[in-house]
Structure formats: C-alpha cells, structure tokens
C-alpha atoms as an extended CHARMM CRD file, in Angstrom:
* protein
*
       278  EXT
         1         1  MET       CA              0.0150000000        0.0580000000        0.0490000000  PROA      1               0.0000000000
         2         2  PRO       CA              1.4690000000        3.4410000000       -0.7890000000  PROA      2               0.0000000000
         3         3  PHE       CA              2.5660000000        5.8360000000        1.8620000000  PROA      3               0.0000000000
         4         4  VAL       CA              4.3610000000        9.1900000000        1.7460000000  PROA      4               0.0000000000
         5         5  GLU       CA              6.5970000000       10.4800000000        4.5530000000  PROA      5               0.0000000000
         6         6  HSD       CA              6.0830000000       14.1640000000        5.1840000000  PROA      6               0.0000000000
         7         7  GLN       CA              7.5000000000       16.0380000000        8.1120000000  PROA      7               0.0000000000
         8         8  GLY       CA              7.5490000000       12.9490000000       10.2450000000  PROA      8               0.0000000000
         9         9  CYS       CA              4.0600000000       11.8990000000        9.3770000000  PROA      9               0.0000000000
        10        10  ARG       CA              3.4590000000        8.6970000000        7.3340000000  PROA      10              0.0000000000
        11        11  LEU       CA              0.4940000000        9.4750000000        5.0720000000  PROA      11              0.0000000000
        12        12  PHE       CA             -1.5840000000        6.7020000000        3.3790000000  PROA      12              0.0000000000
        13        13  TYR       CA             -3.2690000000        7.0520000000        0.0910000000  PROA      13              0.0000000000
        14        14  ARG       CA             -5.1840000000        4.8060000000       -2.3720000000  PROA      14              0.0000000000
        15        15  ASP       CA             -4.0770000000        4.8740000000       -5.9800000000  PROA      15              0.0000000000
        16        16  GLN       CA             -6.6870000000        3.4060000000       -8.1830000000  PROA      16              0.0000000000
        17        17  GLY       CA             -6.9000000000        2.9720000000      -11.8770000000  PROA      17              0.0000000000
        18        18  GLN       CA             -5.2060000000        4.6790000000      -14.8760000000  PROA      18              0.0000000000
        19        19  GLY       CA             -6.5910000000        7.3510000000      -17.2430000000  PROA      19              0.0000000000
        20        20  PRO       CA             -5.6340000000       10.4840000000      -19.1090000000  PROA      20              0.0000000000
        21        21  GLU       CA             -6.5670000000       12.6710000000      -16.1800000000  PROA      21              0.0000000000
        22        22  THR       CA             -6.2490000000       12.2480000000      -12.2290000000  PROA      22              0.0000000000
        23        23  ILE       CA             -8.7520000000       13.2320000000       -9.6680000000  PROA      23              0.0000000000
        24        24  LEU       CA             -7.6470000000       13.4650000000       -5.9620000000  PROA      24              0.0000000000
        25        25  PHE       CA            -10.3740000000       13.0720000000       -3.4430000000  PROA      25              0.0000000000
        26        26  LEU       CA            -10.0660000000       14.5660000000        0.1770000000  PROA      26              0.0000000000
        27        27  HSD       CA            -12.1950000000       13.5850000000        3.0550000000  PROA      27              0.0000000000
        28        28  SER       CA            -13.4230000000       15.7800000000        5.9300000000  PROA      28              0.0000000000
        29        29  ASN       CA            -13.0430000000       15.3950000000        9.6880000000  PROA      29              0.0000000000
        30        30  PHE       CA            -14.5340000000       12.3000000000       11.4020000000  PROA      30              0.0000000000
        31        31  ALA       CA            -13.9790000000       10.5000000000        8.0080000000  PROA      31              0.0000000000
        32        32  SER       CA            -11.3490000000        8.9540000000        5.9240000000  PROA      32              0.0000000000
        33        33  GLY       CA            -10.6740000000        8.2960000000        2.2270000000  PROA      33              0.0000000000
        34        34  ARG       CA            -13.0010000000        5.3740000000        2.5170000000  PROA      34              0.0000000000
        35        35  TRP       CA            -15.9110000000        7.7440000000        2.3100000000  PROA      35              0.0000000000
        36        36  TRP       CA            -15.0600000000        8.5630000000       -1.2510000000  PROA      36              0.0000000000
        37        37  GLU       CA            -15.0740000000        4.7010000000       -2.5260000000  PROA      37              0.0000000000
        38        38  PRO       CA            -18.6190000000        4.7600000000       -3.8830000000  PROA      38              0.0000000000
        39        39  VAL       CA            -17.9470000000        7.6740000000       -6.0510000000  PROA      39              0.0000000000
        40        40  ALA       CA            -14.4830000000        6.4680000000       -7.0080000000  PROA      40              0.0000000000
        41        41  SER       CA            -15.9630000000        3.1700000000       -8.2370000000  PROA      41              0.0000000000
        42        42  PHE       CA            -18.3670000000        5.1950000000      -10.6200000000  PROA      42              0.0000000000
        43        43  LEU       CA            -15.2450000000        6.7080000000      -12.1380000000  PROA      43              0.0000000000
        44        44  ALA       CA            -13.2610000000        3.5270000000      -12.8250000000  PROA      44              0.0000000000
        45        45  GLY       CA            -11.8850000000        3.6980000000      -16.2930000000  PROA      45              0.0000000000
        46        46  PRO       CA            -11.8210000000        7.4130000000      -17.4210000000  PROA      46              0.0000000000
        47        47  TYR       CA             -9.8770000000        8.6640000000      -14.4320000000  PROA      47              0.0000000000
        48        48  ARG       CA             -6.9180000000        7.8390000000      -12.2480000000  PROA      48              0.0000000000
        49        49  ARG       CA             -8.0700000000        8.1770000000       -8.5320000000  PROA      49              0.0000000000
        50        50  LEU       CA             -5.9870000000        9.3270000000       -5.6930000000  PROA      50              0.0000000000
        51        51  ILE       CA             -7.6880000000        9.0960000000       -2.1340000000  PROA      51              0.0000000000
        52        52  PRO       CA             -5.4540000000       10.0320000000        0.6930000000  PROA      52              0.0000000000
        53        53  ASP       CA             -6.1270000000        9.7550000000        4.4460000000  PROA      53              0.0000000000
        54        54  LEU       CA             -5.4740000000       13.0200000000        6.2870000000  PROA      54              0.0000000000
        55        55  ARG       CA             -3.2140000000       12.9450000000        9.3910000000  PROA      55              0.0000000000
        56        56  GLY       CA             -5.0030000000       11.4800000000       12.3800000000  PROA      56              0.0000000000
        57        57  HSD       CA             -7.4650000000        9.6230000000       10.0380000000  PROA      57              0.0000000000
        58        58  GLY       CA             -7.7140000000        6.2530000000        8.4590000000  PROA      58              0.0000000000
        59        59  GLN       CA             -4.4090000000        4.5870000000        7.9800000000  PROA      59              0.0000000000
        60        60  SER       CA             -2.2540000000        7.7340000000        8.1790000000  PROA      60              0.0000000000
        61        61  CYS       CA             -0.2170000000        8.6490000000       11.1730000000  PROA      61              0.0000000000
        62        62  ARG       CA             -1.7430000000        9.6360000000       14.5490000000  PROA      62              0.0000000000
        63        63  PRO       CA              0.2390000000       12.6000000000       15.9380000000  PROA      63              0.0000000000
        64        64  GLU       CA             -0.6160000000       15.0160000000       18.6870000000  PROA      64              0.0000000000
        65        65  THR       CA              0.0170000000       18.0970000000       16.5420000000  PROA      65              0.0000000000
        66        66  GLY       CA              0.0500000000       19.3670000000       13.0100000000  PROA      66              0.0000000000
        67        67  TYR       CA             -3.6580000000       19.6500000000       12.5140000000  PROA      67              0.0000000000
        68        68  ASP       CA             -3.7250000000       23.2660000000       11.4860000000  PROA      68              0.0000000000
        69        69  VAL       CA             -4.9980000000       23.8080000000        7.9310000000  PROA      69              0.0000000000
        70        70  PRO       CA             -1.6040000000       25.1590000000        6.5290000000  PROA      70              0.0000000000
        71        71  SER       CA              0.2740000000       22.1560000000        7.9140000000  PROA      71              0.0000000000
        72        72  GLN       CA             -2.3960000000       19.6780000000        6.4610000000  PROA      72              0.0000000000
        73        73  ALA       CA             -2.1750000000       21.5590000000        3.1640000000  PROA      73              0.0000000000
        74        74  GLY       CA              1.5710000000       20.8470000000        3.4390000000  PROA      74              0.0000000000
        75        75  ASP       CA              0.7110000000       17.2750000000        3.8320000000  PROA      75              0.0000000000
        76        76  LEU       CA             -1.5770000000       17.3050000000        0.7410000000  PROA      76              0.0000000000
        77        77  ALA       CA              1.3080000000       18.9100000000       -1.1890000000  PROA      77              0.0000000000
        78        78  GLY       CA              3.5790000000       16.1640000000       -0.0980000000  PROA      78              0.0000000000
        79        79  VAL       CA              1.0300000000       13.4050000000       -1.3580000000  PROA      79              0.0000000000
        80        80  ILE       CA              0.5960000000       15.2320000000       -4.5840000000  PROA      80              0.0000000000
        81        81  GLY       CA              4.2880000000       15.8370000000       -5.1090000000  PROA      81              0.0000000000
        82        82  ALA       CA              5.1360000000       12.1060000000       -4.6530000000  PROA      82              0.0000000000
        83        83  ALA       CA              2.0090000000       10.5420000000       -6.4070000000  PROA      83              0.0000000000
        84        84  ALA       CA              0.8750000000       12.9420000000       -8.9960000000  PROA      84              0.0000000000
        85        85  PRO       CA              3.4750000000       14.8350000000      -11.1760000000  PROA      85              0.0000000000
        86        86  GLU       CA              0.6930000000       15.8100000000      -13.6060000000  PROA      86              0.0000000000
        87        87  VAL       CA             -1.8430000000       18.5840000000      -13.2940000000  PROA      87              0.0000000000
        88        88  LEU       CA             -4.9260000000       17.1170000000      -11.4800000000  PROA      88              0.0000000000
        89        89  HSD       CA             -8.5550000000       17.7190000000      -10.4700000000  PROA      89              0.0000000000
        90        90  LEU       CA             -8.9950000000       18.3350000000       -6.7440000000  PROA      90              0.0000000000
        91        91  VAL       CA            -12.2720000000       17.2690000000       -5.0040000000  PROA      91              0.0000000000
        92        92  ALA       CA            -12.6700000000       17.8870000000       -1.2240000000  PROA      92              0.0000000000
        93        93  HSD       CA            -15.1960000000       17.7620000000        1.3830000000  PROA      93              0.0000000000
        94        94  GLY       CA            -16.0260000000       19.7840000000        4.4990000000  PROA      94              0.0000000000
        95        95  PHE       CA            -12.8200000000       20.3360000000        6.5820000000  PROA      95              0.0000000000
        96        96  GLY       CA            -10.9510000000       18.7710000000        3.7080000000  PROA      96              0.0000000000
        97        97  ALA       CA            -12.2460000000       21.5440000000        1.3930000000  PROA      97              0.0000000000
        98        98  ALA       CA            -10.4220000000       24.0630000000        3.6910000000  PROA      98              0.0000000000
        99        99  VAL       CA             -7.2360000000       22.1590000000        3.3250000000  PROA      99              0.0000000000
       100       100  ALA       CA             -7.7530000000       21.8570000000       -0.4840000000  PROA      100             0.0000000000
       101       101  LEU       CA             -8.5490000000       25.6010000000       -0.7640000000  PROA      101             0.0000000000
       102       102  GLU       CA             -5.4910000000       26.4870000000        1.1660000000  PROA      102             0.0000000000
       103       103  TYR       CA             -3.3070000000       24.1700000000       -1.0350000000  PROA      103             0.0000000000
       104       104  ALA       CA             -5.1340000000       25.5810000000       -4.0960000000  PROA      104             0.0000000000
       105       105  VAL       CA             -4.2630000000       29.3060000000       -3.4580000000  PROA      105             0.0000000000
       106       106  THR       CA             -0.5260000000       28.3940000000       -3.0720000000  PROA      106             0.0000000000
       107       107  HSD       CA             -0.3680000000       25.8840000000       -5.6150000000  PROA      107             0.0000000000
       108       108  PRO       CA             -2.8260000000       27.0350000000       -8.5080000000  PROA      108             0.0000000000
       109       109  GLY       CA             -0.6460000000       25.7190000000      -11.1980000000  PROA      109             0.0000000000
       110       110  ARG       CA             -1.0530000000       22.1500000000      -10.1210000000  PROA      110             0.0000000000
       111       111  LEU       CA             -4.7780000000       22.1380000000      -10.4450000000  PROA      111             0.0000000000
       112       112  ARG       CA             -7.0560000000       21.6240000000      -13.5110000000  PROA      112             0.0000000000
       113       113  SER       CA            -10.0840000000       22.1780000000      -11.3690000000  PROA      113             0.0000000000
       114       114  LEU       CA            -11.4070000000       22.4360000000       -7.8010000000  PROA      114             0.0000000000
       115       115  THR       CA            -14.6540000000       20.8690000000       -6.4430000000  PROA      115             0.0000000000
       116       116  LEU       CA            -15.5890000000       21.7220000000       -2.9850000000  PROA      116             0.0000000000
       117       117  VAL       CA            -18.3760000000       19.7180000000       -1.3240000000  PROA      117             0.0000000000
       118       118  ALA       CA            -20.3250000000       21.2360000000        1.6120000000  PROA      118             0.0000000000
       119       119  PRO       CA            -17.1130000000       23.4140000000        2.2610000000  PROA      119             0.0000000000
       120       120  ALA       CA            -16.0020000000       24.8790000000        5.4170000000  PROA      120             0.0000000000
       121       121  PRO       CA            -16.6110000000       28.6790000000        4.7820000000  PROA      121             0.0000000000
       122       122  ALA       CA            -13.6990000000       30.5770000000        3.1810000000  PROA      122             0.0000000000
       123       123  GLU       CA            -13.8660000000       33.0760000000        6.1260000000  PROA      123             0.0000000000
       124       124  GLY       CA            -13.3270000000       30.2410000000        8.6410000000  PROA      124             0.0000000000
       125       125  VAL       CA            -15.5970000000       28.8070000000       11.3940000000  PROA      125             0.0000000000
       126       126  LYS       CA            -15.7960000000       29.7140000000       15.1150000000  PROA      126             0.0000000000
       127       127  THR       CA            -16.6560000000       26.4370000000       16.7770000000  PROA      127             0.0000000000
       128       128  PRO       CA            -18.2260000000       27.0990000000       20.2010000000  PROA      128             0.0000000000
       129       129  PRO       CA            -16.7100000000       25.5410000000       23.3490000000  PROA      129             0.0000000000
       130       130  GLU       CA            -19.7970000000       23.3650000000       23.8820000000  PROA      130             0.0000000000
       131       131  ALA       CA            -19.5840000000       21.7740000000       20.3700000000  PROA      131             0.0000000000
       132       132  LEU       CA            -15.9290000000       20.9640000000       21.0990000000  PROA      132             0.0000000000
       133       133  ALA       CA            -17.0570000000       19.1150000000       24.3070000000  PROA      133             0.0000000000
       134       134  VAL       CA            -19.4760000000       17.2100000000       22.1980000000  PROA      134             0.0000000000
       135       135  PHE       CA            -16.7080000000       16.1720000000       19.7770000000  PROA      135             0.0000000000
       136       136  GLN       CA            -14.5580000000       14.9980000000       22.6900000000  PROA      136             0.0000000000
       137       137  ALA       CA            -17.4190000000       13.0840000000       24.1440000000  PROA      137             0.0000000000
       138       138  MET       CA            -17.9640000000       11.2800000000       20.7710000000  PROA      138             0.0000000000
       139       139  ARG       CA            -14.5520000000        9.5640000000       21.2180000000  PROA      139             0.0000000000
       140       140  GLU       CA            -15.9140000000        7.4060000000       24.0550000000  PROA      140             0.0000000000
       141       141  ASP       CA            -19.6880000000        7.3390000000       23.2320000000  PROA      141             0.0000000000
       142       142  ARG       CA            -20.4600000000        5.1720000000       20.1990000000  PROA      142             0.0000000000
       143       143  ASN       CA            -24.1710000000        6.0180000000       20.3080000000  PROA      143             0.0000000000
       144       144  LEU       CA            -23.4350000000        9.6710000000       20.3490000000  PROA      144             0.0000000000
       145       145  LEU       CA            -21.0090000000        9.2890000000       17.4180000000  PROA      145             0.0000000000
       146       146  LEU       CA            -23.5380000000        7.1820000000       15.5270000000  PROA      146             0.0000000000
       147       147  ARG       CA            -26.2390000000        9.8680000000       16.0210000000  PROA      147             0.0000000000
       148       148  ALA       CA            -23.8540000000       12.6910000000       15.0460000000  PROA      148             0.0000000000
       149       149  LEU       CA            -22.9180000000       10.8720000000       11.7360000000  PROA      149             0.0000000000
       150       150  SER       CA            -26.5130000000        9.9640000000       10.9210000000  PROA      150             0.0000000000
       151       151  SER       CA            -27.6130000000       13.5100000000       11.3980000000  PROA      151             0.0000000000
       152       152  MET       CA            -24.9440000000       14.6290000000        8.7340000000  PROA      152             0.0000000000
       153       153  MET       CA            -26.2890000000       12.0540000000        6.3300000000  PROA      153             0.0000000000
       154       154  PRO       CA            -30.1520000000       11.9280000000        6.6780000000  PROA      154             0.0000000000
       155       155  SER       CA            -30.8420000000       10.2040000000        3.4610000000  PROA      155             0.0000000000
       156       156  LEU       CA            -28.2910000000        7.4370000000        4.0590000000  PROA      156             0.0000000000
       157       157  PRO       CA            -30.2920000000        4.4040000000        5.5180000000  PROA      157             0.0000000000
       158       158  PRO       CA            -28.9710000000        2.7750000000        8.7900000000  PROA      158             0.0000000000
       159       159  GLY       CA            -27.1860000000       -0.4480000000        8.1620000000  PROA      159             0.0000000000
       160       160  ASN       CA            -23.8610000000       -1.9000000000        7.6100000000  PROA      160             0.0000000000
       161       161  LEU       CA            -22.2920000000        1.0230000000        5.8380000000  PROA      161             0.0000000000
       162       162  MET       CA            -23.0880000000        3.4700000000        8.5750000000  PROA      162             0.0000000000
       163       163  GLN       CA            -21.8880000000        1.0010000000       11.2520000000  PROA      163             0.0000000000
       164       164  ALA       CA            -18.5970000000        0.6050000000        9.2680000000  PROA      164             0.0000000000
       165       165  LEU       CA            -18.2080000000        4.4200000000        9.1570000000  PROA      165             0.0000000000
       166       166  VAL       CA            -18.6890000000        4.7250000000       12.9130000000  PROA      166             0.0000000000
       167       167  ASP       CA            -16.1180000000        1.8150000000       13.5840000000  PROA      167             0.0000000000
       168       168  GLU       CA            -13.6060000000        3.7260000000       11.4430000000  PROA      168             0.0000000000
       169       169  THR       CA            -14.1580000000        7.0390000000       12.9530000000  PROA      169             0.0000000000
       170       170  GLN       CA            -13.6020000000        5.5050000000       16.4730000000  PROA      170             0.0000000000
       171       171  THR       CA            -10.0390000000        4.6840000000       15.3260000000  PROA      171             0.0000000000
       172       172  MET       CA             -9.1350000000        8.4390000000       14.7800000000  PROA      172             0.0000000000
       173       173  ALA       CA             -6.3150000000        9.8890000000       16.6110000000  PROA      173             0.0000000000
       174       174  PRO       CA             -7.6690000000       11.1950000000       19.9560000000  PROA      174             0.0000000000
       175       175  ALA       CA             -6.3250000000       14.8050000000       19.1720000000  PROA      175             0.0000000000
       176       176  ALA       CA             -8.1450000000       14.8410000000       15.7450000000  PROA      176             0.0000000000
       177       177  PHE       CA            -11.5380000000       14.7300000000       17.2450000000  PROA      177             0.0000000000
       178       178  ILE       CA            -11.3870000000       18.4580000000       18.2590000000  PROA      178             0.0000000000
       179       179  ALA       CA             -8.0350000000       19.5540000000       16.4790000000  PROA      179             0.0000000000
       180       180  ASP       CA             -9.6840000000       19.8760000000       13.0380000000  PROA      180             0.0000000000
       181       181  ALA       CA            -12.5120000000       22.0410000000       14.3760000000  PROA      181             0.0000000000
       182       182  GLN       CA            -10.0300000000       24.2920000000       16.2530000000  PROA      182             0.0000000000
       183       183  ALA       CA             -7.9870000000       24.5510000000       13.1850000000  PROA      183             0.0000000000
       184       184  LEU       CA            -10.9960000000       26.1670000000       11.2830000000  PROA      184             0.0000000000
       185       185  SER       CA            -11.2160000000       28.7330000000       14.0830000000  PROA      185             0.0000000000
       186       186  LEU       CA             -7.7040000000       29.9280000000       13.2470000000  PROA      186             0.0000000000
       187       187  TRP       CA             -8.0410000000       29.7560000000        9.3840000000  PROA      187             0.0000000000
       188       188  HSD       CA             -9.4690000000       31.8470000000        6.6550000000  PROA      188             0.0000000000
       189       189  VAL       CA             -8.6040000000       32.2530000000        3.0730000000  PROA      189             0.0000000000
       190       190  GLN       CA            -11.1880000000       34.8810000000        1.9120000000  PROA      190             0.0000000000
       191       191  ASP       CA             -8.6870000000       37.7780000000        1.4590000000  PROA      191             0.0000000000
       192       192  ARG       CA             -6.4430000000       35.6480000000       -0.8120000000  PROA      192             0.0000000000
       193       193  LEU       CA             -9.1670000000       34.5980000000       -3.2680000000  PROA      193             0.0000000000
       194       194  ARG       CA             -9.5600000000       37.8590000000       -5.2910000000  PROA      194             0.0000000000
       195       195  SER       CA             -7.0260000000       36.6860000000       -7.8810000000  PROA      195             0.0000000000
       196       196  PHE       CA             -7.7800000000       32.9490000000       -7.6460000000  PROA      196             0.0000000000
       197       197  ARG       CA             -8.1470000000       31.5460000000      -11.2360000000  PROA      197             0.0000000000
       198       198  VAL       CA             -8.8160000000       27.8250000000      -10.9250000000  PROA      198             0.0000000000
       199       199  PRO       CA            -12.2260000000       26.6990000000      -12.2350000000  PROA      199             0.0000000000
       200       200  THR       CA            -14.2710000000       26.0300000000       -9.0980000000  PROA      200             0.0000000000
       201       201  LEU       CA            -17.5430000000       24.0920000000       -8.5640000000  PROA      201             0.0000000000
       202       202  ILE       CA            -19.2800000000       24.0380000000       -5.0960000000  PROA      202             0.0000000000
       203       203  VAL       CA            -21.7040000000       21.2820000000       -4.3260000000  PROA      203             0.0000000000
       204       204  TRP       CA            -24.1050000000       21.5300000000       -1.4270000000  PROA      204             0.0000000000
       205       205  GLY       CA            -26.9900000000       19.1930000000       -0.2240000000  PROA      205             0.0000000000
       206       206  ASP       CA            -30.3170000000       20.9050000000        0.6460000000  PROA      206             0.0000000000
       207       207  LEU       CA            -30.6310000000       18.8900000000        3.9870000000  PROA      207             0.0000000000
       208       208  ASP       CA            -27.1980000000       20.0640000000        5.1900000000  PROA      208             0.0000000000
       209       209  VAL       CA            -27.2290000000       20.7130000000        8.8440000000  PROA      209             0.0000000000
       210       210  MET       CA            -23.4420000000       21.5310000000        9.1220000000  PROA      210             0.0000000000
       211       211  VAL       CA            -23.1310000000       24.0790000000        6.4030000000  PROA      211             0.0000000000
       212       212  SER       CA            -25.9150000000       26.5260000000        5.4510000000  PROA      212             0.0000000000
       213       213  TYR       CA            -26.8580000000       27.5300000000        1.9720000000  PROA      213             0.0000000000
       214       214  GLN       CA            -25.7630000000       31.1400000000        2.9100000000  PROA      214             0.0000000000
       215       215  GLU       CA            -22.3080000000       29.7900000000        3.7830000000  PROA      215             0.0000000000
       216       216  ALA       CA            -21.9580000000       27.8570000000        0.5760000000  PROA      216             0.0000000000
       217       217  GLU       CA            -23.2280000000       30.8370000000       -1.3130000000  PROA      217             0.0000000000
       218       218  ARG       CA            -20.6960000000       33.1890000000        0.3650000000  PROA      218             0.0000000000
       219       219  THR       CA            -17.8360000000       30.8610000000       -0.5400000000  PROA      219             0.0000000000
       220       220  MET       CA            -19.0420000000       30.7430000000       -4.2440000000  PROA      220             0.0000000000
       221       221  LEU       CA            -19.1350000000       34.6270000000       -4.2070000000  PROA      221             0.0000000000
       222       222  ASP       CA            -15.6560000000       34.7250000000       -2.6410000000  PROA      222             0.0000000000
       223       223  ILE       CA            -14.2150000000       32.6700000000       -5.6380000000  PROA      223             0.0000000000
       224       224  PRO       CA            -14.1790000000       34.5220000000       -8.9110000000  PROA      224             0.0000000000
       225       225  GLY       CA            -16.4510000000       32.5980000000      -11.4370000000  PROA      225             0.0000000000
       226       226  ALA       CA            -17.2720000000       29.7570000000       -9.0650000000  PROA      226             0.0000000000
       227       227  THR       CA            -20.6280000000       27.8870000000       -9.6230000000  PROA      227             0.0000000000
       228       228  LEU       CA            -22.9460000000       26.4040000000       -6.9570000000  PROA      228             0.0000000000
       229       229  GLU       CA            -24.8680000000       23.1130000000       -7.5250000000  PROA      229             0.0000000000
       230       230  VAL       CA            -27.5910000000       21.9930000000       -5.0690000000  PROA      230             0.0000000000
       231       231  LEU       CA            -28.1500000000       18.3390000000       -4.6340000000  PROA      231             0.0000000000
       232       232  GLN       CA            -31.7200000000       17.6830000000       -3.5230000000  PROA      232             0.0000000000
       233       233  ASN       CA            -32.7210000000       15.3130000000       -0.6520000000  PROA      233             0.0000000000
       234       234  ALA       CA            -29.0250000000       15.1120000000        0.6450000000  PROA      234             0.0000000000
       235       235  GLY       CA            -27.2800000000       16.2630000000        3.6920000000  PROA      235             0.0000000000
       236       236  HSD       CA            -23.7430000000       17.2700000000        4.6370000000  PROA      236             0.0000000000
       237       237  VAL       CA            -22.2000000000       14.2640000000        2.6940000000  PROA      237             0.0000000000
       238       238  PRO       CA            -24.0360000000       14.2490000000       -0.6780000000  PROA      238             0.0000000000
       239       239  PHE       CA            -21.5390000000       11.9500000000       -2.3870000000  PROA      239             0.0000000000
       240       240  LEU       CA            -22.2590000000        9.1480000000        0.0460000000  PROA      240             0.0000000000
       241       241  GLU       CA            -25.9490000000        9.6980000000        0.2430000000  PROA      241             0.0000000000
       242       242  LYS       CA            -26.4920000000       10.1640000000       -3.5100000000  PROA      242             0.0000000000
       243       243  PRO       CA            -23.3590000000        8.9500000000       -5.2410000000  PROA      243             0.0000000000
       244       244  GLU       CA            -24.7410000000        8.6220000000       -8.7420000000  PROA      244             0.0000000000
       245       245  PRO       CA            -26.3040000000       12.1660000000       -8.9920000000  PROA      245             0.0000000000
       246       246  PHE       CA            -23.0900000000       13.4960000000       -7.4170000000  PROA      246             0.0000000000
       247       247  VAL       CA            -21.0130000000       11.7810000000      -10.0140000000  PROA      247             0.0000000000
       248       248  ASN       CA            -23.3070000000       13.2070000000      -12.7890000000  PROA      248             0.0000000000
       249       249  ILE       CA            -22.8300000000       16.6840000000      -11.4640000000  PROA      249             0.0000000000
       250       250  LEU       CA            -18.9820000000       16.1400000000      -11.2180000000  PROA      250             0.0000000000
       251       251  LEU       CA            -18.6620000000       14.6570000000      -14.6270000000  PROA      251             0.0000000000
       252       252  ALA       CA            -20.6920000000       17.5130000000      -16.1600000000  PROA      252             0.0000000000
       253       253  PHE       CA            -18.3460000000       20.0390000000      -14.6000000000  PROA      253             0.0000000000
       254       254  LEU       CA            -15.2060000000       18.1830000000      -15.4380000000  PROA      254             0.0000000000
       255       255  GLY       CA            -16.3470000000       18.0540000000      -19.0000000000  PROA      255             0.0000000000
       256       256  GLU       CA            -16.4550000000       21.7670000000      -19.2930000000  PROA      256             0.0000000000
       257       257  ASP       CA            -14.2810000000       23.6450000000      -21.6680000000  PROA      257             0.0000000000
       258       258  PHE       CA            -11.9340000000       25.1400000000      -19.0210000000  PROA      258             0.0000000000
       259       259  ASP       CA             -9.8900000000       27.2520000000      -21.4160000000  PROA      259             0.0000000000
       260       260  HSD       CA            -13.0160000000       29.0160000000      -22.1960000000  PROA      260             0.0000000000
       261       261  TYR       CA            -13.8830000000       29.1960000000      -18.5040000000  PROA      261             0.0000000000
       262       262  GLU       CA            -10.5580000000       30.8610000000      -17.6930000000  PROA      262             0.0000000000
       263       263  GLU       CA            -11.1770000000       33.5010000000      -20.2990000000  PROA      263             0.0000000000
       264       264  ILE       CA            -14.4380000000       34.6840000000      -19.0780000000  PROA      264             0.0000000000
       265       265  ARG       CA            -13.3340000000       34.5350000000      -15.4450000000  PROA      265             0.0000000000
       266       266  GLN       CA            -10.7410000000       37.1200000000      -15.8600000000  PROA      266             0.0000000000
       267       267  VAL       CA            -11.7780000000       40.0940000000      -13.6060000000  PROA      267             0.0000000000
       268       268  ASP       CA            -10.2530000000       43.3650000000      -13.3150000000  PROA      268             0.0000000000
       269       269  GLU       CA             -8.4240000000       43.8190000000       -9.9840000000  PROA      269             0.0000000000
       270       270  ASP       CA             -9.9810000000       47.2120000000       -9.6630000000  PROA      270             0.0000000000
       271       271  GLU       CA            -13.5250000000       46.0100000000      -10.1280000000  PROA      271             0.0000000000
       272       272  PRO       CA            -15.7690000000       44.2700000000       -7.5060000000  PROA      272             0.0000000000
       273       273  PRO       CA            -16.1180000000       40.5670000000       -7.7510000000  PROA      273             0.0000000000
       274       274  VAL       CA            -18.8970000000       39.3900000000      -10.1890000000  PROA      274             0.0000000000
       275       275  MET       CA            -20.9810000000       36.2030000000       -9.6880000000  PROA      275             0.0000000000
       276       276  LEU       CA            -21.1560000000       34.1930000000      -12.9230000000  PROA      276             0.0000000000
       277       277  ASN       CA            -23.3840000000       31.3280000000      -13.7910000000  PROA      277             0.0000000000
       278       278  LEU       CA            -21.6990000000       29.0750000000      -16.3710000000  PROA      278             0.0000000000
C-alpha cells in the first residue's frame, strides 16, 4: 500500500486505476478516504483516482500536533508531489475543502479544477466550546457518534455502511476529534481569493445541517467565477448519500471547456467580484 513520509508523518493514500486525467479526493473530519469509495467506483476507467487519508485519520499517522490547516495543506502537497506529477482535479469535502482551498491558493498551477463539497466557509468557522465538548465526548460514546454521523447523512439508510463508518471514526487519533474544528477557528482564506483563477464548483446538499446555503453561497461569491450546484434530498455528505447524482454533477463540471472558462473568469483587479453562472 502506498505511503508518503512528510514532516515526520506517514500518510496513506489509495491509488486506483489509470486514465488520461487524475482526480484526488480529500475527506473531511470524522472521516477517511474510504468515504469516497462509492464515487471512485463510478469513475473507474476514465480517471486515475488518488484518495489520501488526512493525518489522524484512516491509515495515516496519528500525531498529537500538526492539525492546523496550513500544515495539512503541506501534507497534501507532499502526497501530490510524490504521487501525481501531472496537473490534476481536486475534489474535497467539509474540513478537507479548507485544506484543499489552502493548497489551491498556494499551488494553483498544479490544479486543472477544484470541487468543494459542503465546504467549510472561506472566512473560517468559530466552533463554540460546547460543540468541542460534544466532539470530545464522541470519542468514548459510540451511540453519540452514531447519532452525529447519522444527522450529517439523513438520506443514508441505517445499516452496515453506517456502522462501518462509525467503526472507522472511532479509530481516529484522539487529538483529531477536536483539533480539526479548532484549526478552522484559526484559518481563513477569503482575503486571498480575489486573484484565484482555478475553475471551481461548489456542491451543497439541501438537507445539510452543518453548512448553510448562505455559507456555501458566500464561498461561491468569494471565488471568482465559481458555480454552486444544489443536490436535492441530501445532507452534509451528498457523495455518500446520492453517489450517482453526485457523479453526474461532477462529470458535467469536469467536461467543461476550462480554457473558455478561464477567459471569461478574468476580472479587473480594480472591479468588485462578479458572480457568473456558467
């Protein structure tokens, strides 16, 4: 199984298939790369798929530190540098979307496109202390963890898949249960997006209890030329709840003429941002 060593952390990633283009999928907190497997299976054939585990998650290292967004974007850069010399498409969810956006603003030349699913807002998130206390309690209370994950995915039926997701979340590094949320309180990228030029899609589920439509819309408006797609009857994890409709949205975006997209997304630095629907 492939691993990358980066700043003392051993990072695991899945490397699946071959194709003319590569997609890297990045998971959120309380998750792992396994969450992307249903979507990746739909894409077998036309795309090579890279699916890493963030530090503290899945099969990657479980340190006490290094969970701030810039450090994890450095981890992502380490994986991409070792596994993907080509320009690639980056698809990321939740907290992973913050890591992806941090990476994207510093390495825009490495990306063909960026897809953010239920992204943490570009202005960052202030997690209240009482929420951090719940996250901490989820480490020891399986039923609480099950209820929390189920509320994130209201259209995913209870069963073996949900139980397997809970099992894997329980293996997270203890520090990661609250460190990812704390990291978002110290991070924002809004002021660095004015000159961002990577074609960007945002996908949001209309039953999302974690990220509001207004937050998703603000992130879209912060990224010049970004588009927002709403997936009906899906919550915070639309790619697990509705994998086939999600893949259809993703493939339609990846099939766009990005050269043309780049031309019409050019904005004058002296003009206010403009929302474009492509």
